[in-house]
C-alpha positions, 0 to 999 in steps of 0.5 A, a space after each residue: 500500500 502506498 502511503 501519502 507523504 506527510 507535510 508535518 514532521 515530529 521533532 526529536 532531540 538530536 543525538 544518535 540514541 533517538 535516531 538508532 531507536 527509531 531505526 530499530 523500531 521501524 525495522 521491527 514494525 516492518 518485520 512484524 508486518 511481513 510476518 503477519 502478512 505473507 504476501 509482503 515477505 517477498 519484499 524482504 531481503 532473503 538469503 539466496 544461496 551463492 554459486 560460482 563458476 568454480 561450483 561443480 555442475 551437479 552442486 550448482 544444479 542442486 542448489 538452484 533446483 532446491 531454492 526454486 522448489 523452496 520458493 514455490 512451496 512457500 509462495 505459490 498462490 494456491 496452498 493446495 497446488 490445485 490438489 496436486 502432490 507438490 512433493 512428488 512432482 518436486 522429487 520426480 524432476 530432482 534427479 534430472 535437474 541435478 544431472 543437467 549438463 548446462 543451464 539450458 537443460 537445467 532451466 528446461 527441467 525447472 520449467 517442465 516441473 512448473 508446467 505440471 502445476 497447471 498455472 500461468 505466470 510460473 516460469 524459470 528464466 535462465 541467467 543468460 536470458 536475464 542478462 540480456 533483459 537487463 541489457 535491453 532494460 526490457 523483459 520482452 526480448 526477441 532474437 528474431 523479431 517476428 511472431 508466427 501463429 497457427 491458423 486453422 487449416 494451415 499446416 505450418 506457422 504463419 508470420 503474423 507480425 515483423 518488428 521494424 529494425 529486427 533481424 527478421 525485418 533486415 532479412 526481408 521476412 514478410 507477414 503471411 510467409 509460411 514457416 517451413 521447419 525449425 530454425 536451423 542453427 550451427 549448434 542446436 542445443 547451445 544458448 542463443 548468442 548475439 551475432 550467431 547466424 541462423 537459417 530459416 525456410 519459408 514459403 513467400 508471398 508467391 508460395 515459392 521456397 525461400 531460405 533466409 539467413 538471419 544474424 541473431 540480435 537481441 531486440 524488443 520483441 513484437 508485442 511492444 508497440 503503441 500505435 494510434 490511428 484516427 481513421 477517415 471514418 472517424 474511429 480512433 484505434 489505439 493499440 498498446 501491447 503492455 500495461 505500464 506507466 508509459 502506456 497509461 500516459 499515452 492512452 490519456 494523451 491520445 484520448 484527450 487529443 482525438 476522442 472529442 472528434 472521434 465517433 468511437 474508440 477501438 482498444 486493440 489488445 490482441 498482442 497485449 500480454 498484461 503488465 502492471 496492475 496500477 497501469 491497468 486501473 488507470 487506463 480503465 479509469 479513462 472510460 468511467 466518470 465514477 469508481 468501478 470495481 473491476 475485480 479482486 486478487 486473492 492470496 493463498 489465504 483468501 484475502 482480497 485486494 480489490 482492483 478498482 477503476 477510478 477516474 482522476 481529475 486529469 482523466 480523459 473521461 471518454 464517454 463515447 462508444 467503445 470496442 475492445 479487440 482481443 485475441 488468444 494472445 491477450 493475457 493477464 492485464 488485458 483480460 482484466 481490462 476486457 472483463 471489466 469493460 464487459 461486466 460494466 456494460 461500458 463497451 463491447 468485446 470483439 474477439 479474434 480467436 479460434 477458441 472464442 476466449 482470451 488466454 486465461 492467464 490472470 494471476 499476480 506474479 513476482 520475480 525471485 532471484 535464483 542462485 547463479 543469476 537466474 530468475 523465478 517468476 511465481 504467481 502469488 495471487 489469483 483473480 476473480 472479476 467483479 461478478 466473482 468469475 475466475 479468469 485463470 484457465 477460463 479467459 474472457 469470451 467475446 460478445 462478438 466473434 471476429 474473423 481470424 486472419 488468413 494467409 491472404 489477408 496477412 499478405 494483403 495487409 488487411 485486418 478483418 478483425 479490426 473492421 469487425 470491431 469498428 462495425 460493432 461501435 454503436 452510438 450510446 
């Protein structure tokens, strides 16, 4: 909880004893608060076992694995692990983890173990990837810079989006190309490194075979864009691919600049995988003139933390027609946003997904440090909408089903789902 700063300060006598006493008192209060509220213990500095390059491989694996298991047992959002036998799962993977030849094999084993818990937001990130993320100052990192998707009746993945300035863009890869086989690397099992040369086969826009050579480089991954388009028909289309402070400020600015002259707004969350809860609340608040309960996060003891959309004095207060465009890749905060709009009747949800639902990956997670520089993402809280419906594993079902993209529409630069969302806008 964020406490506002006070304007008046109590006066204390000068001297080291009062200052030290206050420090000890503050530390005692903090530790007692953490003990009474397990969800705050992740804020406490914890002793992470250390490993070094001199640590034998098997010992390093054992230390990393055991620490990851300890954290999972302590903080996983469901104390019952969904009825699964967590000790048995842990022991099942321990021999394989200890015998891992390198970090790649170790973290693959950790992720296989976490997958058995049947929960989103649970993942182990290898030290090499963590280092690249720190270098990029971004968690959304890609070595290729393109997204491929599976479409109905198409046997191979289809390139859905290419990030400008990425290795894929530099190699000439286009939307609608069909991916043939796997990425060919000189050393298939080795960690990916910048400057590595790889090859990928495609069928291009004329369905002709083409082998593309790519020089791998860490770039911001697709799904990190913000675009605003005021269409000739008067519809303002806003796409942002994550919920963060920059996106919140950007959405407010776009609405204040363009919404007054727009006949409707489409919020495109098809590649939005979530982000910060606070940013989600602030963006929701731009579309209401009153506080609206979106739902609540629940810790493993059932204690609720309410998520509420609240309009501020400087909010855009947009009250016109609204459509939210989602897809199967819409996850976490994007699902919280869509469900809140749907439950409140504020707008219409338009879905471009073969399942009719979004990702169903709505949990609040925290990152923990692992020995050796890796990271463990664990879900600490589950979520239910204002109607009491859990979104984890369920997702948000659209009010209107939009057509899925096709190979032809991708190659032509058409967007039938967006047109469906525009058509769904109705004057209020």
